[in-house]
VOVEXTI-77633 format. One record per residue: residue in three letters; y, z, x of N, C-alpha, C, O in turn. Coordinates in steps of 0.02 Angstrom, whole numbers, padded with zeros to 5 digits, always signed. Layout:
// residues N
ALAYZXYZXYZXYZX;...
***
This chain:
// residues 306
UNK-01229-01748+00903-01271-01692+00927-01263-01632+00881-01313-01600+00863;UNK-01200-01616+00862-01189-01559+00819-01224-01564+00752-01254-01516+00729;UNK-01219-01624+00721-01251-01633+00656-01327-01630+00662-01361-01603+00618;UNK-01355-01657+00717-01427-01655+00727-01451-01583+00735-01502-01562+00707;UNK-01414-01544+00775-01432-01474+00786-01428-01434+00722-01471-01392+00708;UNK-01376-01446+00684-01368-01410+00620-01423-01430+00571-01449-01387+00535;UNK-01440-01494+00569-01493-01516+00524-01560-01485+00542-01598-01465+00499;UNK-01574-01481+00608-01636-01451+00630-01638-01377+00612-01690-01351+00592;UNK-01581-01343+00618-01577-01273+00599-01591-01264+00524-01629-01220+00504;UNK-01560-01306+00483-01568-01300+00411-01640-01318+00390-01667-01288+00343;UNK-01670-01365+00425-01740-01382+00410-01785-01322+00424-01829-01306+00384;UNK-01775-01289+00482-01815-01231+00499-01801-01174+00450-01847-01137+00431;UNK-01739-01167+00429-01721-01116+00380-01758-01127+00314-01782-01080+00283;UNK-01762-01190+00293-01797-01206+00232-01872-01190+00237-01901-01165+00189;UNK-01902-01204+00295-01972-01189+00305-01984-01114+00300-02034-01092+00271;UNK-01939-01075+00328-01948-01003+00331-01931-00968+00265-01962-00918+00246;UNK-01880-00994+00229-01853-00957+00172-01855-00994+00106-01843-00963+00054;UNK-01869-01058+00107-01867-01097+00045-01802-01137+00040-01766-01145+00089;UNK-01789-01162-00018-01734-01208-00029-01667-01176-00012-01654-01118-00028;UNK-01624-01215+00021-01557-01193+00041-01507-01241+00011-01517-01301+00013;UNK-01452-01214-00016-01400-01256-00045-01332-01239-00015-01319-01183+00006;UNK-01288-01290-00015-01221-01282+00014-01172-01262-00040-01177-01284-00097;UNK-01123-01220-00022-01069-01201-00067-01022-01260-00076-01007-01296-00028;UNK-01000-01271-00137-00949-01323-00147-00884-01302-00115-00865-01243-00117;UNK-00848-01349-00084-00784-01334-00053-00790-01309+00019-00739-01292+00049;UNK-00851-01306+00046-00859-01283+00115-00912-01326+00149-00963-01343+00119;UNK-00900-01343+00212-00949-01381+00251-00999-01336+00287-01048-01360+00315;UNK-00988-01271+00285-01027-01227+00329-01060-01169+00293-01100-01133+00324;UNK-01045-01157+00229-01073-01101+00192-01135-01122+00153-01135-01173+00118;UNK-01189-01082+00160-01252-01097+00126-01279-01034+00094-01260-00978+00112;UNK-01324-01043+00046-01360-00987+00017-01433-01005+00010-01451-01063+00000;UNK-01476-00954+00015-01547-00964+00006-01561-00957-00069-01549-00904-00098;UNK-01587-01010-00099-01601-01010-00171-01650-00955-00189-01697-00941-00152;UNK-01638-00922-00245-01681-00869-00268-01667-00802-00235-01704-00754-00245;UNK-01613-00799-00196-01593-00736-00165-01517-00734-00163-01484-00781-00183;UNK-01490-00678-00139-01417-00674-00131-01396-00679-00058-01341-00658-00039;UNK-01440-00707-00016-01425-00714+00056-01378-00773+00067-01391-00828+00042;UNK-01325-00760+00104-01276-00812+00120-01272-00821+00196-01278-00773+00233;UNK-01262-00883+00217-01258-00899+00288-01197-00942+00303-01182-00988+00265;UNK-01163-00927+00357-01106-00966+00380-01128-00998+00446-01133-00963+00497;UNK-01139-01063+00445-01169-01099+00501-01116-01138+00539-01085-01182+00510;UNK-01105-01121+00602-01053-01153+00642-01081-01180+00708-01124-01149+00739;UNK-01056-01238+00727-01079-01271+00789-01020-01280+00837-00963-01290+00816;UNK-01036-01278+00902-00987-01292+00954-01021-01326+01013-01079-01313+01027;UNK-00984-01370+01047-01006-01393+01112-01002-01335+01161-00966-01286+01149;UNK-01038-01340+01216-01034-01290+01269-00983-01314+01320-00990-01367+01350;UNK-00931-01273+01331-00876-01291+01376-00886-01258+01444-00933-01220+01454;UNK-00840-01273+01489-00844-01245+01557-00844-01169+01555-00813-01139+01511;UNK-00879-01140+01602-00883-01067+01604-00933-01039+01555-00934-00978+01545;UNK-00974-01082+01525-01024-01057+01477-00993-01029+01414-01016-00977+01389;UNK-00941-01061+01388-00907-01036+01328-00912-01087+01272-00907-01148+01282;UNK-00922-01061+01213-00920-01103+01153-00862-01077+01109-00844-01018+01112;UNK-00833-01122+01070-00772-01106+01032-00783-01122+00958-00807-01176+00941;UNK-00765-01075+00916-00773-01083+00844-00710-01062+00807-00674-01017+00829;UNK-00698-01094+00751-00648-01071+00704-00683-01049+00640-00718-01088+00608;UNK-00674-00985+00621-00704-00959+00560-00650-00951+00507-00604-00911+00515;UNK-00655-00991+00454-00602-00990+00403-00602-00924+00365-00655-00898+00345;UNK-00543-00897+00356-00537-00834+00319-00565-00841+00248-00598-00796+00224;UNK-00552-00898+00215-00577-00906+00147-00653-00912+00144-00684-00894+00094;UNK-00684-00935+00199-00757-00937+00201-00785-00867+00212-00834-00847+00180;UNK-00754-00829+00257-00779-00761+00270-00773-00718+00207-00814-00673+00196;UNK-00722-00730+00166-00714-00692+00104-00773-00703+00057-00790-00660+00017;UNK-00805-00762+00063-00864-00777+00021-00925-00737+00042-00974-00733+00005;UNK-00923-00708+00102-00980-00670+00128-00977-00597+00109-01028-00562+00112;UNK-00918-00573+00091-00908-00502+00079-00949-00478+00020-00950-00509-00033;UNK-00983-00422+00029-01022-00392-00024-01092-00421-00033-01129-00401-00078;UNK-01111-00469+00011-01177-00499+00007-01214-00489+00074-01182-00478+00125;UNK-01281-00492+00073-01317-00493+00136-01304-00560+00170-01336-00610+00152;UNK-01259-00561+00218-01233-00624+00246-01242-00626+00321-01242-00574+00355;UNK-01248-00686+00347-01261-00696+00418-01214-00749+00446-01202-00800+00415;UNK-01189-00736+00507-01152-00786+00545-01201-00820+00592-01233-00786+00633;UNK-01208-00886+00587-01257-00922+00627-01220-00968+00676-01186-01015+00655;UNK-01225-00953+00740-01189-00990+00792-01238-01036+00828-01289-01015+00854;UNK-01221-01101+00829-01262-01152+00861-01222-01186+00917-01161-01192+00912;UNK-01257-01207+00970-01224-01245+01024-01276-01287+01061-01336-01277+01053;UNK-01252-01335+01100-01296-01380+01137-01340-01342+01186-01317-01295+01218;UNK-01404-01362+01191-01449-01332+01239-01476-01264+01219-01509-01231+01258;UNK-01462-01244+01159-01483-01178+01134-01559-01178+01121-01584-01225+01090;UNK-01593-01126+01143-01665-01122+01130-01681-01081+01068-01733-01092+01036;UNK-01638-01034+01050-01646-00993+00990-01578-00987+00957-01527-00981+00991;UNK-01575-00988+00890-01510-00979+00858-01484-00908+00867-01523-00861+00874;UNK-01418-00901+00867-01387-00835+00869-01366-00819+00798-01322-00851+00769;UNK-01398-00767+00768-01388-00751+00697-01363-00679+00693-01400-00632+00706;UNK-01300-00671+00675-01266-00606+00677-01252-00582+00605-01223-00619+00566;UNK-01272-00521+00588-01256-00495+00521-01180-00488+00512-01147-00455+00552;UNK-01153-00518+00460-01081-00516+00450-01058-00444+00435-01003-00425+00455;UNK-01099-00405+00402-01078-00336+00384-01063-00295+00446-01023-00248+00443;UNK-01095-00312+00503-01083-00274+00564-01012-00286+00592-00986-00244+00629;UNK-00981-00342+00573-00916-00361+00602-00862-00371+00549-00806-00391+00565;UNK-00878-00356+00486-00829-00365+00433-00766-00323+00446-00711-00348+00438;UNK-00775-00260+00466-00717-00217+00480-00677-00243+00539-00616-00235+00541;UNK-00711-00273+00587-00676-00300+00646-00631-00357+00625-00573-00359+00645;UNK-00656-00404+00586-00615-00459+00562-00557-00434+00520-00501-00460+00525;UNK-00570-00385+00478-00517-00359+00435-00465-00319+00472-00411-00306+00446;UNK-00481-00298+00534-00433-00260+00574-00382-00305+00608-00333-00280+00637;UNK-00392-00370+00606-00346-00416+00638-00327-00470+00588-00344-00466+00529;UNK-00291-00521+00610-00268-00574+00566-00288-00642+00594-00293-00650+00655;UNK-00301-00691+00551-00318-00757+00576-00258-00792+00606-00201-00769+00599;UNK-00270-00847+00640-00216-00888+00667-00178-00923+00610-00197-00918+00552;UNK-00126-00958+00628-00084-00990+00577-00122-01041+00535-00101-01056+00479;UNK-00177-01069+00561-00216-01118+00523-00266-01085+00477-00307-01119+00446;UNK-00264-01018+00472-00309-00983+00427-00379-00971+00455-00424-00953+00418;UNK-00387-00981+00521-00452-00971+00552-00450-00915+00603-00401-00906+00640;UNK-00505-00877+00605-00514-00829+00660-00543-00867+00719-00593-00902+00713;UNK-00512-00860+00777-00535-00895+00836-00587-00852+00872-00575-00794+00889;UNK-00646-00881+00881-00704-00845+00905-00736-00885+00962-00738-00946+00960;UNK-00761-00849+01011-00800-00880+01065-00867-00844+01071-00873-00785+01058;UNK-00918-00882+01091-00979-00853+01117-00978-00865+01192-00972-00923+01214;UNK-00983-00813+01232-00980-00816+01304-01050-00806+01332-01080-00753+01323;UNK-01076-00858+01364-01145-00858+01388-01147-00838+01461-01123-00875+01505;UNK-01176-00780+01475-01180-00755+01543-01251-00730+01556-01287-00712+01510;UNK-01271-00730+01620-01337-00706+01637-01347-00633+01619-01403-00611+01604;UNK-01292-00595+01620-01296-00523+01608-01294-00505+01534-01297-00446+01517;UNK-01289-00555+01489-01286-00539+01418-01237-00584+01382-01184-00601+01410;UNK-01253-00604+01322-01211-00647+01281-01161-00606+01243-01178-00554+01215;UNK-01098-00629+01241-01045-00591+01208-01011-00633+01154-01002-00693+01160;UNK-00992-00598+01101-00950-00625+01048-00879-00602+01061-00866-00542+01063;UNK-00833-00649+01069-00762-00632+01079-00724-00652+01016-00725-00709+00995;UNK-00691-00603+00986-00649-00615+00927-00576-00604+00949-00557-00549+00968;UNK-00537-00657+00945-00468-00653+00969-00431-00597+00933-00436-00588+00873;UNK-00393-00558+00973-00353-00502+00949-00394-00441+00929-00367-00391+00906;UNK-00460-00445+00939-00503-00387+00922-00541-00363+00983-00539-00303+00998;UNK-00577-00407+01018-00613-00384+01077-00678-00421+01087-00692-00472+01054;UNK-00719-00395+01132-00782-00424+01152-00840-00379+01130-00835-00318+01134;UNK-00895-00411+01107-00951-00374+01080-01016-00406+01105-01026-00467+01098;UNK-01060-00366+01133-01123-00392+01157-01168-00409+01097-01178-00367+01053;UNK-01194-00470+01096-01236-00492+01040-01304-00517+01065-01337-00556+01031;UNK-01324-00495+01123-01387-00518+01153-01447-00502+01108-01497-00538+01110;UNK-01442-00450+01069-01498-00431+01026-01506-00472+00963-01551-00459+00923;UNK-01462-00522+00952-01463-00559+00889-01492-00630+00895-01486-00669+00848;UNK-01522-00647+00952-01553-00713+00958-01619-00715+00918-01654-00665+00914;UNK-01634-00773+00890-01695-00782+00853-01685-00771+00779-01629-00763+00755;UNK-01740-00772+00742-01739-00770+00669-01749-00701+00640-01756-00693+00579;UNK-01750-00650+00683-01765-00582+00659-01716-00557+00606-01737-00526+00558;UNK-01651-00571+00616-01602-00546+00568-01613-00575+00499-01608-00539+00449;UNK-01629-00639+00496-01643-00670+00432-01707-00642+00401-01709-00627+00342;UNK-01758-00635+00442-01821-00608+00416-01814-00536+00392-01849-00515+00346;UNK-01768-00498+00424-01755-00430+00401-01726-00430+00331-01744-00388+00290;UNK-01682-00477+00317-01652-00481+00250-01703-00504+00199-01705-00480+00142;UNK-01746-00552+00219-01796-00578+00172-01849-00525+00157-01873-00519+00101;UNK-01868-00488+00209-01921-00437+00202-01892-00369+00217-01888-00348+00274;UNK-01871-00334+00165-01837-00269+00174-01882-00216+00204-01858-00163+00224;UNK-01947-00230+00208-01992-00180+00237-01980-00171+00312-02004-00123+00341;UNK-01943-00216+00343-01930-00211+00415-01866-00174+00430-01849-00166+00488;UNK-01831-00151+00379-01764-00124+00390-01765-00060+00432-01716-00047+00467;UNK-01818-00022+00430-01818+00043+00464-01858+00044+00529-01879+00097+00551;UNK-01870-00014+00559-01910-00017+00619-01874+00011+00680-01906+00036+00726;UNK-01808+00008+00681-01770+00031+00739-01761+00107+00733-01734+00131+00684;UNK-01784+00145+00783-01780+00218+00778-01709+00243+00793-01668+00207+00821;UNK-01697+00305+00774-01636+00339+00796-01643+00353+00870-01692+00384+00892;UNK-01594+00331+00909-01600+00334+00982-01551+00386+01011-01494+00391+00988;UNK-01574+00423+01060-01532+00472+01094-01496+00441+01153-01510+00384+01172;UNK-01450+00478+01181-01413+00457+01241-01461+00437+01297-01454+00384+01326;UNK-01510+00479+01311-01557+00466+01366-01602+00406+01351-01620+00369+01397;UNK-01620+00397+01288-01662+00339+01271-01624+00274+01280-01653+00224+01301;UNK-01559+00274+01263-01519+00214+01275-01513+00200+01350-01517+00143+01371;UNK-01504+00252+01390-01503+00243+01463-01569+00212+01487-01570+00168+01530;UNK-01625+00235+01459-01691+00209+01477-01695+00135+01462-01717+00095+01505;UNK-01674+00115+01402-01679+00045+01383-01633+00001+01425-01654-00053+01447;UNK-01572+00023+01437-01525-00016+01478-01551-00022+01550-01544-00075+01580;UNK-01579+00031+01576-01608+00028+01643-01666-00022+01646-01672-00060+01693;UNK-01708-00021+01595-01765-00066+01592-01743-00138+01588-01771-00182+01620;UNK-01692-00152+01547-01665-00220+01541-01640-00243+01610-01654-00299+01631;UNK-01602-00200+01644-01576-00217+01709-01630-00232+01759-01625-00281+01797;UNK-01683-00191+01761-01738-00203+01807-01773-00269+01791-01791-00307+01837;UNK-01783-00284+01727-01814-00346+01707-01773-00406+01728-01800-00459+01744;UNK-01706-00398+01729-01661-00451+01750-01651-00451+01825-01606-00486+01851;UNK-01692-00413+01861-01695-00413+01935-01634-00380+01967-01613-00399+02022;UNK-01605-00330+01933-01552-00289+01964-01581-00224+01989-01632-00200+01963;UNK-01548-00194+02038-01558-00124+02052-01520-00085+01998-01470-00108+01972;UNK-01545-00025+01982-01515+00014+01928-01494+00082+01955-01533+00117+01987;UNK-01431+00101+01941-01406+00168+01957-01398+00207+01892-01363+00186+01846;UNK-01431+00264+01888-01422+00313+01835-01409+00379+01870-01445+00395+01917;UNK-01359+00418+01849-01345+00481+01884-01408+00523+01894-01448+00530+01847;UNK-01418+00550+01953-01481+00586+01968-01498+00640+01917-01556+00650+01901;UNK-01447+00677+01892-01461+00730+01845-01489+00704+01779-01520+00742+01741;UNK-01478+00640+01764-01501+00611+01700-01572+00583+01705-01603+00571+01654;UNK-01597+00573+01765-01659+00535+01773-01720+00571+01746-01768+00539+01723;UNK-01719+00637+01747-01777+00675+01722-01783+00671+01646-01835+00688+01617;UNK-01729+00648+01612-01730+00645+01539-01744+00574+01513-01745+00564+01452;UNK-01757+00526+01557-01773+00459+01535-01840+00459+01497-01885+00498+01513;UNK-01845+00416+01447-01902+00417+01401-01949+00358+01417-01936+00301+01397;UNK-02004+00373+01453-02050+00320+01473-02097+00299+01417-02139+00255+01426;UNK-02091+00331+01359-02129+00306+01301-02098+00243+01273-02131+00205+01236;UNK-02034+00231+01289-01999+00172+01264-02003+00112+01309-02000+00055+01285;UNK-02011+00123+01374-02007+00068+01422-02053+00081+01481-02070+00138+01496;UNK-02072+00027+01514-02111+00033+01576-02070+00070+01628-02011+00056+01637;UNK-02101+00117+01663-02065+00159+01710-02038+00117+01768-02071+00072+01794;UNK-01976+00132+01788-01943+00098+01844-01912+00150+01890-01900+00207+01870;UNK-01899+00130+01951-01867+00174+02000-01793+00159+02004-01773+00101+02010;UNK-01752+00211+02000-01680+00202+02007-01660+00197+02081-01696+00222+02125;UNK-01605+00165+02093-01578+00161+02161-01560+00231+02186-01528+00269+02150;UNK-01581+00247+02246-01572+00314+02273-01502+00327+02299-01475+00381+02291;UNK-01472+00276+02332-01407+00286+02363-01355+00239+02333-01368+00179+02326;UNK-01297+00267+02317-01245+00227+02286-01205+00192+02340-01193+00221+02393;UNK-01183+00129+02329-01143+00094+02379-01079+00132+02396-01049+00165+02354;UNK-01058+00127+02459-00997+00159+02482-00938+00111+02477-00947+00051+02466;UNK-00879+00138+02486-00819+00097+02494-00777+00089+02432-00738+00041+02427;UNK-00782+00135+02384-00744+00128+02322-00689+00182+02316-00660+00191+02263;UNK-00676+00216+02370-00618+00260+02376-00609+00308+02319-00653+00348+02304;UNK-00550+00304+02286-00529+00354+02236-00574+00355+02174-00574+00405+02138;UNK-00612+00302+02162-00652+00300+02101-00727+00310+02115-00768+00303+02070;UNK-00744+00327+02177-00815+00334+02194-00848+00390+02153-00904+00382+02130;UNK-00813+00445+02144-00842+00500+02105-00850+00481+02032-00898+00503+01999;UNK-00805+00439+02006-00811+00416+01937-00872+00370+01930-00910+00376+01883;UNK-00880+00325+01978-00936+00278+01977-01003+00315+01977-01050+00294+01943;UNK-01008+00369+02015-01070+00406+02019-01092+00433+01951-01152+00444+01940;UNK-01044+00444+01905-01059+00474+01841-01066+00424+01784-01081+00444+01727;UNK-01055+00359+01797-01065+00309+01745-01138+00310+01723-01183+00316+01765;UNK-01150+00304+01658-01218+00315+01631-01269+00266+01658-01325+00287+01676;UNK-01252+00202+01662-01298+00152+01690-01255+00100+01726-01205+00076+01700;UNK-01276+00082+01787-01244+00027+01824-01298-00020+01849-01349+00002+01876;UNK-01287-00085+01838-01330-00136+01868-01299-00159+01933-01239-00174+01935;UNK-01339-00161+01986-01316-00180+02053-01356-00240+02077-01417-00241+02072;UNK-01321-00290+02103-01355-00350+02128-01406-00329+02181-01389-00298+02231;UNK-01468-00348+02170-01522-00327+02216-01510-00355+02286-01494-00414+02294;UNK-01517-00312+02335-01508-00333+02404-01436-00333+02426-01421-00358+02481;UNK-01390-00306+02385-01319-00304+02404-01288-00241+02375-01323-00200+02343;UNK-01223-00232+02386-01186-00177+02356-01140-00201+02300-01093-00166+02282;UNK-01154-00259+02272-01112-00288+02220-01128-00257+02152-01184-00263+02127;UNK-01078-00224+02122-01087-00192+02057-01076-00245+02003-01022-00275+01999;UNK-01126-00256+01961-01122-00311+01913-01108-00290+01842-01077-00329+01805;UNK-01129-00231+01821-01118-00211+01751-01117-00135+01745-01157-00100+01777;UNK-01069-00110+01704-01062-00038+01692-01074-00024+01618-01050-00061+01575;UNK-01111+00029+01603-01123+00048+01534-01108+00122+01525-01137+00165+01560;UNK-01063+00138+01479-01049+00207+01461-01075+00219+01391-01053+00188+01343;UNK-01123+00265+01384-01154+00280+01320-01114+00336+01287-01116+00394+01309;UNK-01077+00319+01235-01035+00368+01200-01072+00392+01138-01058+00371+01082;UNK-01121+00436+01149-01163+00461+01095-01125+00512+01052-01127+00508+00991;UNK-01092+00558+01084-01053+00608+01048-00983+00617+01079-00939+00647+01048;UNK-00974+00592+01139-00909+00597+01173-00861+00544+01146-00884+00494+01119;UNK-00795+00555+01153-00746+00507+01127-00751+00439+01161-00760+00436+01222;UNK-00745+00385+01123-00744+00317+01151-00687+00311+01201-00693+00277+01252;UNK-00631+00344+01187-00572+00338+01229-00586+00363+01299-00559+00335+01347;UNK-00627+00415+01307-00641+00442+01374-00678+00391+01417-00663+00385+01476;UNK-00725+00355+01387-00760+00303+01425-00714+00246+01445-00719+00220+01500;UNK-00669+00228+01400-00621+00175+01416-00574+00196+01472-00555+00154+01514;UNK-00554+00259+01474-00512+00283+01529-00548+00279+01596-00518+00260+01646;UNK-00612+00296+01597-00650+00290+01659-00654+00217+01682-00644+00202+01740;UNK-00669+00174+01635-00671+00102+01652-00602+00078+01677-00599+00040+01724;UNK-00549+00101+01645-00482+00079+01664-00466+00101+01735-00437+00063+01773;UNK-00484+00163+01753-00473+00187+01822-00510+00142+01872-00482+00123+01923;UNK-00572+00126+01856-00611+00083+01901-00578+00014+01908-00571-00012+01963;UNK-00558-00014+01851-00528-00081+01851-00461-00082+01890-00447-00130+01925;UNK-00421-00030+01883-00356-00028+01917-00364-00019+01993-00327-00049+02032;UNK-00412+00021+02013-00422+00034+02085-00460-00023+02118-00448-00038+02177;UNK-00506-00053+02082-00547-00108+02111-00545-00168+02064-00596-00185+02034;UNK-00486-00201+02059-00479-00255+02010-00519-00318+02025-00527-00360+01981;UNK-00545-00324+02086-00581-00385+02104-00657-00380+02092-00694-00427+02109;UNK-00679-00326+02064-00750-00320+02047-00769-00374+01996-00735-00382+01945;UNK-00823-00409+02009-00848-00459+01961-00898-00425+01915-00958-00439+01917;UNK-00873-00379+01874-00918-00336+01835-00900-00339+01762-00844-00356+01742;UNK-00950-00322+01721-00941-00314+01650-00938-00240+01633-00974-00200+01663;UNK-00896-00223+01586-00890-00154+01562-00913-00152+01490-00892-00193+01449;UNK-00957-00106+01473-00983-00100+01405-00981-00028+01381-01009+00016+01413;UNK-00948-00018+01324-00953+00046+01288-01012+00039+01240-01014-00007+01200;UNK-01059+00086+01245-01120+00083+01205-01119+00141+01155-01112+00199+01175;UNK-01124+00125+01091-01120+00177+01040-01153+00153+00976-01176+00096+00972;UNK-01156+00195+00925-01185+00174+00862-01136+00131+00822-01077+00129+00838;UNK-01162+00097+00771-01122+00047+00735-01060+00077+00703-01009+00043+00696;UNK-01063+00142+00684-01007+00173+00651-00945+00177+00696-00890+00187+00672;UNK-00955+00170+00761-00899+00177+00809-00869+00109+00829-00823+00107+00870;UNK-00894+00055+00801-00868-00011+00820-00794-00018+00803-00754-00040+00844;UNK-00775+00001+00742-00704-00005+00722-00660+00040+00763-00602+00023+00778;UNK-00686+00100+00783-00648+00145+00826-00637+00112+00895-00583+00116+00923;UNK-00688+00078+00921-00682+00042+00984-00627-00010+00979-00586-00017+01025;UNK-00625-00047+00924-00573-00100+00916-00504-00069+00919-00459-00096+00952;UNK-00494-00014+00885-00428+00019+00885-00410+00043+00955-00353+00035+00977;UNK-00458+00073+00990-00443+00102+01056-00433+00048+01109-00387+00054+01149;UNK-00475-00004+01110-00470-00054+01163-00406-00095+01157-00384-00125+01205;UNK-00377-00095+01097-00315-00133+01088-00252-00090+01096-00198-00112+01077;UNK-00259-00030+01123-00201+00009+01142-00161-00028+01196-00191-00063+01237;UNK-00095-00021+01197-00055-00056+01248-00077-00044+01319-00074-00089+01361;UNK-00100+00017+01335-00119+00032+01404-00177-00011+01427-00179-00032+01485;UNK-00225-00024+01382-00283-00065+01401-00267-00139+01398-00298-00179+01433;UNK-00220-00158+01356-00197-00228+01355-00159-00243+01420-00168-00296+01450;UNK-00115-00198+01440-00075-00208+01500-00119-00211+01563-00105-00251+01607;UNK-00170-00170+01566-00213-00169+01625-00261-00229+01627-00286-00247+01680;UNK-00273-00260+01569-00321-00315+01565-00391-00293+01546-00435-00335+01538;UNK-00402-00228+01538-00468-00204+01519-00490-00231+01451-00550-00243+01440;UNK-00443-00241+01406-00460-00265+01339-00495-00333+01340-00532-00350+01294;UNK-00483-00372+01393-00516-00437+01399-00583-00433+01435-00619-00483+01438;UNK-00599-00375+01463-00660-00368+01503-00713-00324+01471-00772-00330+01487;UNK-00692-00280+01426-00737-00228+01401-00770-00250+01335-00737-00277+01291;UNK-00835-00237+01331-00876-00257+01274-00901-00196+01237-00913-00144+01266;UNK-00909-00203+01171-00943-00152+01131-01016-00173+01123-01030-00229+01104;UNK-01062-00127+01137-01133-00139+01132-01163-00085+01087-01159-00026+01103;UNK-01193-00106+01032-01217-00059+00982-01289-00040+00996-01327-00081+01022;UNK-01309+00021+00978-01376+00046+00992-01431-00002+00969-01477-00017+01007;UNK-01427-00026+00907-01479-00070+00882-01484-00134+00924-01538-00161+00934;UNK-01426-00157+00949-01426-00217+00991-01462-00204+01057-01498-00248+01082;UNK-01453-00145+01085-01489-00127+01146-01565-00128+01133-01603-00156+01173;UNK-01586-00097+01078-01657-00096+01061-01684-00166+01052-01737-00182+01079;UNK-01649-00209+01014-01672-00277+01002-01673-00318+01067-01718-00358+01078;UNK-01622-00308+01109-01618-00343+01173-01679-00325+01216-01711-00369+01245;UNK-01695-00261+01219-01752-00239+01259-01817-00266+01230-01861-00287+01267;UNK-01824-00265+01164-01885-00291+01133-01894-00365+01148-01950-00387+01162;UNK-01839-00403+01145-01844-00475+01157-01863-00489+01229-01905-00532+01242;UNK-01832-00453+01277-01848-00463+01347-01919-00440+01362-01955-00472+01401;UNK-01941-00384+01332-02009-00360+01343-02060-00409+01317-02111-00420+01350;UNK-02048-00440+01259-02095-00490+01233-02099-00550+01279-02153-00577+01292;UNK-02040-00572+01304-02038-00629+01349-02075-00613+01413-02110-00656+01440;UNK-02067-00552+01439-02100-00531+01501-02176-00531+01493-02213-00550+01539;UNK-02200-00509+01434-02272-00507+01421-02301-00577+01418-02357-00589+01439;UNK-02261-00625+01391-02287-00693+01380-02282-00737+01442-02308-00793+01443;UNK-02249-00711+01495-02243-00752+01556-02311-00759+01589-02317-00792+01641;
***
């Protein structure tokens, strides 16, 4: 199955980009002939809990440095390839060390609320915006590089709220923020008027979280998003940590949302001993602004085509 899926991916790649050749000494490294684009193609079976497992060799990743390179993750039952720009995560890999076998241990975690890339000893990163061939086409056609606008704090709240509504959640955004939502970016939606009760010491903190997805028809909090546009990443992590310590049984995802320049800062902060000891480091995801935009665009296109 793995070889068939990989062959189908490479065939489609050839149709889209032209001839593709494999690097000598590697089973997974490829380049597009006539360009400097490099791809690292990895396959995994899908295991229990919707998880796939990959080993990324350090010597292979070194071949990607300094080039327009993509990490291509394939698994059984996949409808679109997951194609992640390596440059976005190069600093993350370099901030940690591979296992004794020379491989970085990586998982793709498949959840209804968003797909995550887990890098052992580094953290979790939302990669929902990287499905499909857009990343490759961006490299092939540089004219698309500037399509994603500079986004403000309120615009990110708008997009996250729209994604939540499309996924059939109720959405909580602090009342004072609602007048600043940007309806030029997304179809207008109504926020939940009353926040669920029963969260004791952290109820006031929950009221101020930038975006919360709530299971429709219940009081179950499913996902928290803190948009750290200019505020310190550490402050958002402290709020999440308080919530996690007071209500550890919440079946929720925590996401720090910020621009790409703050990804390495997130890695340093989330791996502080206090967040490792509490378990937040295993629950909290970094979600980058461009990924939010791409995620919303993908869901909006799907919604139009239904």
